C-alpha positions in Angstrom: -39.0 -47.8 28.0 -38.5 -44.3 26.2 -35.9 -43.1 23.9 -34.8 -39.5 23.9 -34.3 -37.7 20.9 -31.4 -35.7 20.0 -31.5 -33.0 22.4 -31.3 -29.2 21.4 -32.5 -25.6 21.9 -33.6 -23.8 19.2 -32.1 -20.2 18.1 -33.2 -17.3 19.9 -36.1 -16.3 18.3 -37.3 -19.5 17.0 -39.7 -22.0 18.1 -38.2 -24.8 20.3 -39.4 -28.1 20.3 -41.0 -30.5 22.9 -40.5 -28.0 25.4 -37.0 -26.9 24.9 -36.3 -23.4 25.9 -35.0 -20.6 23.5 -31.2 -21.1 23.2 -28.5 -22.4 20.9 -28.8 -26.2 20.9 -25.0 -26.9 20.4 -25.0 -29.1 23.5 -28.4 -30.3 23.3 -28.4 -32.5 20.5 -26.1 -34.7 22.4 -28.3 -34.4 25.4 -31.4 -36.0 23.8 -29.0 -37.7 21.6 -27.4 -39.7 24.5 -30.5 -41.5 24.4 -32.3 -40.8 21.3 -32.9 -43.5 19.1 -30.6 -43.5 16.2 -31.5 -45.9 14.1 -29.2 -47.4 11.5 -31.1 -50.0 9.4 -30.2 -53.9 9.1 -27.2 -55.5 8.2 -25.9 -53.9 5.1 -22.3 -52.6 4.7 -22.7 -50.0 2.3 -20.7 -47.4 4.3 -17.7 -48.1 2.1 -16.3 -44.4 2.0 -16.8 -44.3 -2.0 -17.2 -40.6 -2.6 -15.4 -37.7 -3.5 -17.2 -35.3 -1.2 -14.4 -35.0 1.6 -14.4 -31.6 2.9 -11.0 -30.9 3.9 -10.3 -27.3 3.9 -7.1 -25.3 4.7 -6.3 -21.7 6.0 -4.5 -19.8 3.2 -3.1 -17.2 5.9 -5.4 -14.5 4.3 -8.5 -15.3 6.5 -10.2 -17.3 3.6 -10.7 -20.7 3.5 -9.4 -22.6 0.4 -11.7 -25.4 -0.5 -10.4 -28.1 -2.7 -11.6 -28.4 -6.1 -13.4 -31.7 -5.7 -15.3 -30.3 -2.8 -16.0 -27.0 -5.0 -17.4 -29.2 -7.9 -19.4 -31.1 -5.4 -20.8 -27.9 -3.9 -21.6 -26.6 -7.5 -23.5 -29.7 -8.5 -25.8 -29.3 -5.3 -26.2 -25.5 -6.7 -24.2 -24.3 -3.6 -22.0 -21.7 -3.7 -19.1 -21.7 -1.3 -18.8 -17.9 -0.2 -22.5 -17.7 0.4 -22.2 -21.2 2.3 -19.7 -19.8 4.7 -21.6 -16.5 4.9 -24.9 -18.5 6.1 -26.3 -20.3 3.4 -25.8 -23.4 5.2 -28.8 -22.7 7.2 -31.1 -23.4 4.5 -32.6 -26.7 5.2 -35.0 -27.2 2.1 -35.5 -30.4 1.4 -33.8 -30.5 -2.1 -30.6 -28.8 -0.7 -30.1 -31.6 2.3 -27.3 -33.7 1.2 -28.6 -37.5 2.0 -26.6 -39.9 0.2 -23.9 -41.8 1.9 -21.2 -40.4 -0.6 -23.0 -36.7 -0.4 -21.2 -35.8 3.0 -19.7 -32.1 2.5 -18.2 -29.9 5.7 -16.6 -27.1 4.7 -14.8 -25.2 7.6 -16.1 -22.0 8.9 -13.4 -20.4 10.9 -14.5 -19.2 14.3 -18.0 -20.3 13.8 -17.7 -22.5 16.9 -17.0 -19.8 19.6 -17.0 -20.4 23.2 -20.6 -19.1 23.5 -21.9 -20.9 20.7 -20.7 -24.2 22.0 -22.1 -23.0 25.7 -25.3 -21.8 24.8 -27.4 -25.0 24.0 -27.9 -26.9 27.3 -31.7 -27.3 27.4 -32.9 -31.0 26.6 -35.2 -32.1 24.4 -38.0 -34.7 25.4 -38.4 -38.1 24.3 -40.8 -40.5 23.2 -43.2 -42.8 25.2 -42.8 -46.4 25.9 -44.8 -47.8 23.4 -42.2 -46.3 20.8 -39.8 -49.4 21.5 -41.1 -52.6 20.6 -40.2 -54.2 23.8 -39.6 -57.9 24.7 -38.3 -59.2 21.3 -35.2 -61.9 20.9 -33.5 -61.5 24.7 -34.1 -58.8 27.0 -32.9 -59.4 30.4 -34.8 -57.3 33.3 -34.5 -53.5 33.3 -30.9 -52.8 35.4 -31.0 -50.7 38.6 -29.8 -47.2 38.2 -26.4 -46.3 38.5 -25.6 -43.0 39.7 -23.5 -41.2 37.5 -19.9 -39.7 38.7 -18.2 -36.7 37.4 -14.8 -37.2 36.1 -12.3 -35.5 38.1 -10.6 -32.7 36.2 -8.4 -32.0 34.3 -10.4 -34.4 31.7 -7.3 -34.7 29.7 -5.4 -36.4 32.3 -8.7 -38.6 33.4 -10.2 -39.3 30.0 -7.9 -37.9 27.4 -10.2 -39.6 24.4 -13.4 -38.2 25.6 -15.0 -34.8 24.0 -17.9 -33.2 22.4 -19.1 -33.1 18.7 -21.0 -30.0 17.7 -23.0 -29.7 14.7 -26.0 -27.9 13.1 -29.2 -29.1 12.2 -32.7 -28.0 11.2 -33.7 -27.5 14.7 -30.7 -25.8 15.8 -27.4 -26.1 17.2 -26.5 -29.7 18.6 -24.1 -31.5 20.5 -23.0 -34.9 21.0 -20.1 -36.9 23.2 -17.8 -38.8 21.4 -14.5 -40.8 21.7 -10.5 -40.7 19.8 -10.0 -44.0 18.4 -6.9 -45.3 16.7 -6.7 -45.3 13.1 -4.8 -48.7 11.5 -3.8 -46.6 8.6 -2.0 -44.6 10.7 -0.6 -45.9 14.0 -0.4 -43.5 16.8 -1.3 -40.6 14.7 -4.9 -41.1 14.2 -7.7 -38.2 13.2 -10.6 -40.5 13.7 -13.5 -40.0 16.2 -16.4 -42.3 17.1 -19.8 -41.2 18.0 -23.4 -42.2 17.2 -25.0 -42.4 13.9 -27.8 -39.9 15.1 -25.1 -37.3 15.5 -24.1 -36.9 12.2 -27.3 -37.9 9.8 -30.8 -37.3 10.6 -31.9 -40.9 9.2 -34.6 -41.8 7.0 -36.2 -38.4 6.9 -33.5 -36.3 6.5 -29.4 -35.9 5.5 -26.2 -35.0 6.8 -25.8 -32.5 9.3 -23.7 -29.5 8.9 -20.8 -28.1 10.6 -19.7 -30.9 12.5 -16.8 -30.2 14.7 -14.9 -32.1 17.7 -13.8 -31.0 20.7 -11.5 -33.1 22.6 -11.5 -32.5 26.8 -14.3 -30.1 26.3 -14.2 -27.7 29.3 -10.9 -29.6 30.4 -10.5 -28.0 33.9 -14.3 -28.4 34.8 -15.6 -24.9 35.0 -19.2 -24.5 36.2 -21.9 -23.4 34.0 -21.6 -19.7 35.6 -18.0 -20.0 35.1 -18.2 -20.8 31.5 -20.1 -17.9 30.6 -16.8 -15.9 30.7 -14.9 -18.4 29.4 -12.6 -18.0 26.3 -12.5 -20.0 23.4 -9.1 -21.4 24.3 -10.6 -22.4 27.8 -13.3 -24.2 26.7 -11.0 -26.1 23.9 -7.6 -26.1 25.2 -7.1 -28.8 22.4 -8.6 -26.8 19.7 -11.5 -27.6 17.2 -11.2 -30.4 14.9 -13.8 -30.1 12.0 -14.7 -33.3 10.6 -13.5 -33.5 6.7 -15.3 -36.9 6.5 -18.0 -38.6 8.1 -19.7 -42.4 7.6 -22.3 -44.1 9.5 -24.1 -47.4 8.5 -26.3 -47.6 5.7 -29.3 -48.9 8.0 -29.2 -45.8 10.0 -29.6 -43.8 6.8 -32.2 -46.0 5.3 -34.3 -46.5 8.8 -33.2 -44.2 11.4 -35.5 -42.0 13.1 -35.5 -39.0 15.5 -37.4 -41.1 18.6 -38.3 -44.9 19.3 -35.7 -47.6 19.1 -35.8 -48.9 15.6 -32.4 -49.4 14.0 -30.5 -48.4 17.1 -28.5 -51.7 17.1 -26.7 -49.9 14.0 -26.5 -46.5 16.0 -23.1 -45.7 15.1 -20.6 -43.2 13.3 -17.0 -42.5 12.4 -15.8 -39.0 11.9 -12.5 -37.8 10.0 -11.1 -34.7 11.4 -8.6 -31.8 10.6 -7.7 -29.2 13.0 -9.4 -25.9 12.3 -6.2 -24.1 13.1 -2.6 -25.3 12.7 -1.8 -28.3 15.2 1.9 -27.9 14.4 1.4 -31.1 12.1 0.3 -33.1 15.0 -2.6 -35.6 14.7 -5.5 -35.6 17.0 -4.0 -38.5 18.6 -0.7 -37.1 19.2 -2.4 -33.6 20.5 -4.5 -35.6 22.9 -1.9 -38.4 23.7 -4.1 -41.2 23.5 -6.8 -43.1 21.2 -8.8 -46.2 21.8 -9.0 -49.4 19.8 -11.9 -50.7 18.9 -13.2 -54.1 19.4 -15.5 -55.4 16.6 -15.8 -58.8 17.9 -18.1 -57.8 20.8 -17.8 -60.6 23.8 -21.1 -62.3 24.8 -22.9 -60.0 27.8 -22.4 -62.8 30.4 -18.8 -62.6 29.7 -18.2 -59.0 30.4 -17.7 -58.1 33.9 -18.2 -54.2 33.6 -18.4 -51.6 31.0 -18.0 -48.0 31.5 -20.0 -45.1 29.5 -18.7 -41.6 29.5 -20.2 -38.5 28.0 -21.4 -34.7 28.9 -24.9 -35.2 30.0 -27.0 -32.0 29.4 -30.7 -32.7 30.4 -31.2 -32.0 34.2 -30.2 -32.4 36.6 -27.1 -32.1 34.3 -26.1 -28.9 32.6 -23.5 -30.3 29.9 -20.5 -28.7 31.3 -19.2 -31.5 33.1 -17.8 -35.0 31.9 -19.5 -38.1 33.9 -18.8 -41.7 33.7 -21.2 -44.9 34.7 -19.8 -48.1 35.3 -21.9 -51.3 35.7 -22.3 -54.8 34.2 -24.2 -54.9 31.0 -27.6 -56.8 30.3 -29.2 -57.3 27.1 -31.9 -55.4 25.2 -33.6 -56.6 22.1 -35.7 -53.8 20.1 -35.9 -56.1 17.1 -35.3 -59.6 16.7 -33.7 -59.6 13.4 -31.2 -57.1 15.0 -28.0 -57.7 17.1 -29.1 -57.6 20.9 -27.9 -54.5 22.3 -25.7 -54.0 25.6 -27.8 -52.0 28.5 -26.4 -50.9 31.8 -28.0 -48.8 34.7 -27.1 -45.0 34.6 -28.3 -41.7 35.6 -26.7 -39.9 32.7 -29.3 -38.0 30.3 -29.5 -36.2 27.0 -25.9 -35.0 25.7 -24.2 -38.2 26.5 -25.2 -39.5 23.3 -22.3 -41.1 21.3 -20.0 -41.0 23.9 -18.0 -44.4 24.4 -18.6 -47.5 26.2 -15.4 -48.7 27.4 -14.3 -52.5 28.6 -10.9 -53.4 30.2 -9.8 -56.8 29.0 -7.9 -59.2 31.4 -4.8 -57.7 30.2 -5.8 -54.2 31.5 -6.1 -52.5 28.6 -9.3 -50.5 27.8 -11.2 -50.9 24.7 -14.2 -49.4 23.0 -16.9 -51.7 22.5 -20.1 -49.5 22.0 -21.4 -46.1 22.1 -24.2 -44.5 23.9 -27.5 -44.5 21.7 -30.6 -44.6 23.6 -32.2 -44.5 27.0 -35.5 -43.8 28.9 -36.5 -40.0 29.1 -36.7 -40.6 32.9 -33.0 -41.7 33.0 -31.6 -44.7 34.7 -30.7 -46.9 32.2 -28.7 -46.5 28.9 -28.3 -48.7 25.9 -25.8 -48.9 23.1 -24.9 -51.3 20.2 -22.8 -54.5 20.1 -19.8 -53.7 17.3 -19.6 -56.4 14.7 -19.0 -56.7 10.8 -21.3 -53.4 9.7 -19.5 -51.3 12.1 -16.4 -52.5 11.4 -17.2 -51.6 7.7 -18.1 -48.2 8.8 -14.6 -47.7 10.8 -12.4 -49.3 7.8 -14.0 -47.3 5.0 -12.9 -44.1 7.0 -9.3 -45.4 7.7 -8.8 -46.7 3.9 -10.1 -43.3 2.7 -7.6 -41.2 4.2 -4.7 -44.0 4.2 -2.2 -42.4 1.6 -2.7 -39.0 3.4 
């Protein structure tokens, strides 16, 4: 089996990696991400949100972005001038400037950065690693599942998959994309601003740091326009429910310590929670109120034999897909063990490719209510199956830390 890395397309004029063609990679990271090995680590629960680096910003009405003093101070500590940052200094990925630690996350809003073209142009996938990069049959691993053809979600996506969307961000390799899900916030019932995705969609892991300009677009391409139609689509058509910038992000300490671009190490801890704020006014409405829904998260993941089916949702980008359309796969999960000391992962048959990474996995319980139980983490480059982490105490620690950080806001 092989694990797809975060898919991306390098900016025009720059070199590309692993056979990608030149183009912005906004949608691509999600592509490869859908199956990229996003390691997180072992069992530490250090994702406790202890930091003053939240990047909340607001529009002052004069076209300028007001950055809270604590963020300005944090940026200054790192030698970052906010005006230069918004002017393009964020493109400097010098190792000394790449914020890495759990409490280093900084994401000042840059108005209008995520234009419809910038979101659209990264639609060429990267490739993954070979079979040997996943250690194989350690722990309990069931036979490889038969491929299940992904089915296109019927537009409008808001009507049929309201909690789904795309996460866009910038990395040293270019502009990237992942899939993601709106989830409930226990501190703000009915008014959540929390999004669930994969750890490798927010942090590069052991050899890097936090990605930049992270933003969530719910119901991306809500009307299901074709790639050709999106060439002339307005930002409002592409993002009818707005662009929501991350003002805080949290992944597992395991991913930060052990995560890699390829392979399967740490995939059992490959998840992240993002707290968002609207780029433009939302009339005081939260993300959950704006899209009309949010999923609860089950941190007491049921044993595989007890799960009759799981539905994975995402925006696959690698061929034969193009990243413009939302898809789903439904299958009875099996088990995949990458490291015997780490939790065994869920695995399902699915033909979704890169771009679906970070997308939510949902189980519908006996009460008929859907619950998020995992997210797309890894899969073979040739497609056919996807695997996602089972959510336990470490995942709950990540989730609770984000909720608690904004509990009084």
